[in-house]
ZAMARGU-4260 file (C-alpha; in steps of 0.2 Angstrom, whole numbers, plus 5000, padded with zeros to 4 digits):
<rodrens>
0) 5007/4966/5107 | 4996/4968/5122 | 4995/4954/5136 | 4977/4958/5139 | 4973/4955/5121
5) 4984/4940/5117 | 4969/4928/5120 | 4959/4938/5107 | 4972/4937/5093 | 4970/4918/5089
10) 4953/4913/5083 | 4947/4895/5086 | 4943/4887/5069 | 4925/4884/5075 | 4922/4902/5078
15) 4929/4907/5060 | 4918/4894/5052 | 4902/4900/5061 | 4906/4918/5057 | 4909/4914/5039
20) 4892/4905/5038 | 4883/4919/5046 | 4891/4931/5034 | 4885/4921/5019 | 4868/4919/5026
25) 4864/4935/5035 | 4868/4949/5023 | 4858/4946/5007 | 4844/4957/5013 | 4854/4972/5017
30) 4851/4986/5005 | 4861/5002/5008 | 4858/5018/4998 | 4861/5016/4979 | 4879/5019/4975
35) 4885/5035/4968 | 4896/5036/4953 | 4914/5038/4960 | 4922/5055/4957 | 4939/5055/4949
40) 4946/5066/4962 | 4940/5069/4980 | 4936/5086/4986 | 4950/5094/4996 | 4939/5100/5010
45) 4921/5096/5016 | 4917/5103/5033 | 4904/5094/5043 | 4889/5103/5051 | 4898/5103/5068
50) 4911/5115/5062 | 4910/5132/5070 | 4900/5126/5085 | 4905/5122/5103 | 4909/5103/5103
55) 4893/5094/5109 | 4903/5078/5112 | 4918/5074/5123 | 4932/5061/5123 | 4927/5044/5132
60) 4914/5030/5131 | 4898/5035/5121 | 4882/5026/5118 | 4870/5028/5103 | 4853/5020/5098
65) 4854/5010/5081 | 4844/4996/5074 | 4834/4995/5090 | 4849/4992/5101 | 4860/5002/5112
70) 4878/5002/5105 | 4894/5009/5112 | 4910/5017/5105 | 4925/5026/5112 | 4928/5044/5105
75) 4945/5052/5106 | 4945/5071/5102 | 4962/5079/5100 | 4969/5090/5114 | 4966/5109/5111
80) 4952/5104/5099 | 4948/5119/5088 | 4929/5120/5083 | 4934/5129/5067 | 4947/5116/5060
85) 4940/5101/5050 | 4949/5086/5057 | 4953/5069/5049 | 4942/5055/5056 | 4948/5037/5059
90) 4938/5022/5065 | 4948/5008/5073 | 4939/4991/5073 | 4944/4978/5086 | 4947/4959/5083
95) 4936/4944/5088 | 4934/4944/5106 | 4942/4961/5108 | 4934/4977/5114 | 4933/4996/5109
100) 4943/4999/5125 | 4957/4988/5119 | 4959/4998/5103 | 4958/5015/5112 | 4970/5011/5126
105) 4983/5002/5116 | 4983/4988/5129 | 4999/4985/5139 | 5008/4995/5126 | 4997/5010/5130
110) 4997/5026/5120 | 5010/5021/5107 | 4999/5007/5101 | 4982/5016/5103 | 4972/5014/5087
115) 4985/5002/5080 | 4998/5015/5083 | 4990/5029/5073 | 4985/5040/5087 | 5003/5043/5093
120) 5008/5048/5075 | 4993/5060/5073 | 5000/5074/5083 | 4982/5080/5088 | 4977/5081/5070
125) 4964/5067/5070 | 4948/5062/5079 | 4948/5043/5083 | 4933/5032/5085 | 4933/5014/5092
130) 4917/5005/5090 | 4911/4990/5100 | 4905/4975/5091 | 4890/4965/5096 | 4897/4949/5106
135) 4914/4957/5103 | 4913/4953/5084 | 4907/4960/5068 | 4894/4948/5061 | 4885/4963/5053
140) 4869/4953/5052 | 4857/4961/5041 | 4869/4975/5039 | 4867/4982/5057 | 4885/4986/5059
145) 4886/4996/5043 | 4870/5005/5050 | 4879/5007/5067 | 4894/5016/5058 | 4881/5027/5048
150) 4874/5032/5065 | 4890/5036/5073 | 4895/5047/5058 | 4879/5057/5059 | 4881/5059/5078
155) 4900/5064/5078 | 4899/5075/5063 | 4884/5085/5069 | 4894/5088/5086 | 4912/5090/5080
160) 4921/5098/5066 | 4926/5084/5054 | 4933/5085/5036 | 4921/5073/5028 | 4933/5070/5013
165) 4945/5063/5026 | 4936/5048/5034 | 4946/5032/5036 | 4943/5014/5044 | 4955/5001/5049
170) 4955/4985/5059 | 4963/4968/5063 | 4956/4951/5059 | 4937/4952/5062 | 4940/4971/5063
175) 4948/4970/5046 | 4933/4961/5039 | 4922/4975/5045 | 4934/4988/5037 | 4933/4978/5021
180) 4914/4978/5022 | 4914/4997/5023 | 4925/4998/5008 | 4912/4988/4999 | 4896/4997/5006
185) 4902/5014/5009 | 4915/5018/4995 | 4910/5036/4994 | 4910/5039/5013 | 4927/5032/5017
190) 4942/5039/5009 | 4953/5024/5012 | 4953/5008/5022 | 4967/4997/5030 | 4964/4979/5032
195) 4976/4970/5044 | 4975/4951/5042 | 4957/4951/5037 | 4945/4940/5028 | 4927/4942/5020
200) 4919/4940/5037 | 4907/4954/5038 | 4900/4954/5020 | 4903/4964/5005 | 4887/4973/5000
205) 4890/4983/4984 | 4909/4980/4981 | 4910/4987/4964 | 4916/5005/4966 | 4934/5011/4970
210) 4941/5015/4987 | 4959/5018/4992 | 4965/5001/5000 | 4979/4994/5010 | 4980/4976/5015
215) 4993/4969/5027 | 4994/4950/5030 | 5006/4937/5036 | 5013/4923/5026 | 5011/4911/5040
220) 4994/4916/5046 | 4986/4900/5053 | 4969/4909/5057 | 4965/4918/5041 | 4976/4912/5027
225) 4985/4925/5017 | 4975/4919/5001 | 4960/4927/5009 | 4969/4944/5011 | 4975/4943/4993
230) 4957/4940/4987 | 4951/4955/4997 | 4965/4965/4989 | 4961/4959/4972 | 4943/4966/4972
235) 4950/4983/4974 | 4964/4981/4962 | 4950/4978/4949 | 4938/4992/4955 | 4952/5004/4956
240) 4958/5000/4938 | 4976/4995/4944 | 4987/4985/4933 | 4986/4967/4939 | 5001/4958/4946
245) 5008/4946/4958 | 5017/4958/4970 | 5033/4951/4978 | 5032/4944/4995 | 5046/4940/5007
250) 5053/4922/5009 | 5047/4912/5023 | 5061/4912/5036 | 5067/4929/5031 | 5057/4938/5046
255) 5055/4953/5035 | 5041/4962/5026 | 5038/4969/5008 | 5027/4983/5003 | 5021/4985/4985
260) 5011/5000/4978 | 5001/4995/4962 | 5003/5004/4946 | 4990/5010/4934 | 4977/5014/4947
265) 4964/5028/4945 | 4970/5044/4951 | 4966/5045/4970 | 4963/5027/4972 | 4979/5018/4976
270) 4981/5000/4981 | 4995/4994/4993 | 5000/4977/4998 | 5011/4973/5013 | 5016/4955/5016
275) 5026/4950/5030 | 5034/4934/5037 | 5024/4931/5053 | 5007/4924/5058 | 4991/4932/5063
280) 4995/4949/5070 | 4993/4968/5066 | 5010/4972/5073 | 5024/4962/5066 | 5042/4966/5070
285) 5055/4963/5057 | 5068/4950/5064 | 5055/4942/5076 | 5047/4926/5074 | 5034/4930/5087
290) 5016/4937/5084 | 5015/4946/5101 | 5029/4959/5100 | 5025/4977/5107 | 5015/4985/5094
295) 5024/5002/5095 | 5039/4993/5087 | 5030/4988/5072 | 5033/4995/5055 | 5014/4994/5051
300) 5011/5010/5061 | 5020/5022/5049 | 5015/5012/5033 | 4997/5014/5037 | 4998/5032/5043
305) 5008/5037/5028 | 4995/5028/5017 | 4980/5038/5025 | 4989/5054/5025 | 4994/5054/5007
310) 4977/5061/5002 | 4980/5078/5008 | 4979/5089/5023 | 4964/5093/5034 | 4968/5111/5032
315) 4971/5115/5014 | 4970/5134/5016 | 4958/5147/5010 | 4943/5140/4999 | 4934/5151/4985
320) 4923/5163/4994 | 4908/5160/4981 | 4904/5146/4970 | 4890/5139/4959 | 4882/5122/4962
325) 4880/5112/4946 | 4869/5097/4945 | 4879/5081/4939 | 4864/5075/4929 | 4858/5091/4921
330) 4874/5100/4919 | 4864/5116/4925 | 4866/5126/4941 | 4856/5128/4956 | 4847/5145/4953
335) 4835/5157/4963 | 4820/5159/4952 | 4819/5175/4943 | 4834/5182/4952 | 4821/5187/4966
340) 4828/5190/4983 | 4811/5189/4992 | 4807/5177/5006 | 4800/5161/4999 | 4807/5162/4982
345) 4809/5145/4975 | 4825/5137/4967 | 4827/5128/4951 | 4841/5123/4939 | 4846/5134/4925
350) 4860/5136/4913 | 4876/5141/4923 | 4880/5160/4923 | 4890/5172/4934 | 4875/5182/4941
355) 4872/5183/4959 | 4857/5172/4960 | 4868/5157/4957 | 4883/5163/4968 | 4883/5153/4984
360) 4894/5155/5000 | 4896/5144/5015 | 4894/5151/5032 | 4895/5137/5045 | 4881/5125/5039
365) 4872/5139/5029 | 4872/5141/5010 | 4869/5159/5007 | 4864/5167/4990 | 4857/5184/4986
370) 4859/5189/5005 | 4847/5175/5010 | 4849/5157/5016 | 4845/5142/5007 | 4829/5136/5017
375) 4817/5122/5019 | 4800/5124/5027 | 4802/5117/5045 | 4800/5098/5045 | 4796/5097/5027
380) 4792/5081/5018 | 4800/5073/5003 | 4795/5083/4988 | 4795/5100/4996 | 4802/5114/4985
385) 4818/5122/4991 | 4817/5141/4994 | 4827/5156/5001 | 4823/5165/5017 | 4831/5177/5029
390) 4845/5168/5038 | 4839/5163/5056 | 4851/5149/5062 | 4838/5136/5061 | 4843/5118/5057
395) 4831/5119/5042 | 4844/5131/5035 | 4859/5120/5039 | 4866/5109/5025 | 4879/5096/5024
400) 4890/5095/5009 | 4893/5076/5008 | 4908/5068/5000 | 4896/5058/4989 | 4892/5075/4980
405) 4875/5075/4989 | 4869/5090/4999 | 4858/5085/5014 | 4847/5095/5026 | 4852/5094/5044
410) 4834/5095/5050 | 4826/5082/5039 | 4841/5072/5032 | 4833/5074/5015 | 4844/5078/5000
415) 4843/5092/4987 | 4835/5084/4971 | 4832/5089/4954 | 4814/5085/4953 | 4810/5069/4942
420) 4828/5068/4937 | 4823/5081/4923 | 4837/5091/4915 | 4827/5106/4907 | 4829/5124/4912
425) 4817/5129/4926 | 4815/5111/4933 | 4811/5113/4952 | 4824/5108/4965 | 4816/5099/4979
430) 4821/5088/4994 | 4820/5069/4993 | 4826/5054/5002 | 4845/5052/4999 | 4850/5040/4985
435) 4865/5048/4978 | 4859/5046/4960 | 4865/5059/4947 | 4851/5071/4950 | 4856/5072/4968
440) 4874/5075/4965 | 4881/5093/4964 | 4898/5099/4960 | 4906/5116/4964 | 4908/5126/4948
</rodrens>
């Protein structure tokens, strides 16, 4: 482990008590967007709006305004970045008293332990982000740290080519608590989370939907007892529909680890539990009784990396050239009214068919149909009818296909919406504030 981080790994009991009290008292007012019904399978590839563009961000320390504050993070872009390749995105959250720079640098272990050892294993296949917590922690008061993550995602994905179906988060101790909070609050945003020796310290708004989950915890953890890690794990055992069990754990004194993958889980939503005979650390080493071994020697690197990468490649090969967009609520398809190709022709939902006025193609951030682009009047307000127009490269013609199933406009941030949640043929398609309800979710058909 890192000498410059050793003082950060062990939390004083008073700090833990204060953090738990803050979590219990400070999060009840936070209301994220209404959760979407989880899809049985995650889309193979969902490129961000930054794909196909020269990168607008570079590696290094960045700042962003969110919740009225200036927040910081470190961004690490792969060498030889390709603007046309959607990359996996991994967030690494620091521990109590730690920093984003600690996670990014790997401390005294350096590159082999950067981002808990995942960066060295990634072989330039992944974009990494190390956010900086307020007061070097993740109290998430009023949900502000969740909002911070939302803001970073929006900034990064507009500037870089990200596979939005391949977002991951992991962290140790307080950072584990923050990763757990994201699993609860953003289950359709993050594909999987890794919680190293965590507890419910940053809240759990929502917490009823499935997300792929791996928990790692020491039997002899004196800071956050392993019972807390088991409790976090069991929430997602339930949410993911896994068969309940008491997974085997190594005997104290064995200085070994045991990894268990639950059975019976919903397809695409595994739960894995890794218990080890050590204390409060993200980098235990078999055969060692210490908690400050060099992280690059730890088995946790490959276990977590393999857990994250089981969900598919960020480059799955050619995608269908055309597709329909079917409303999850109505079962009908996005349709250009009257099969008209004139500028300003509005869109609606209609019974799905194979005609050209329902056949869309993706060109960067554009959605093309009948030789035109899906278009929104510049700076349009909620309730504005979606139309088609000559393609002009404007942000009002750029659309993000989100892994929640929503389709949001890059200029306004508003989502494609079947007006009034109606289901009849001819119902107008408008834009509205994103809430991920069924009338805002679209599937390729």
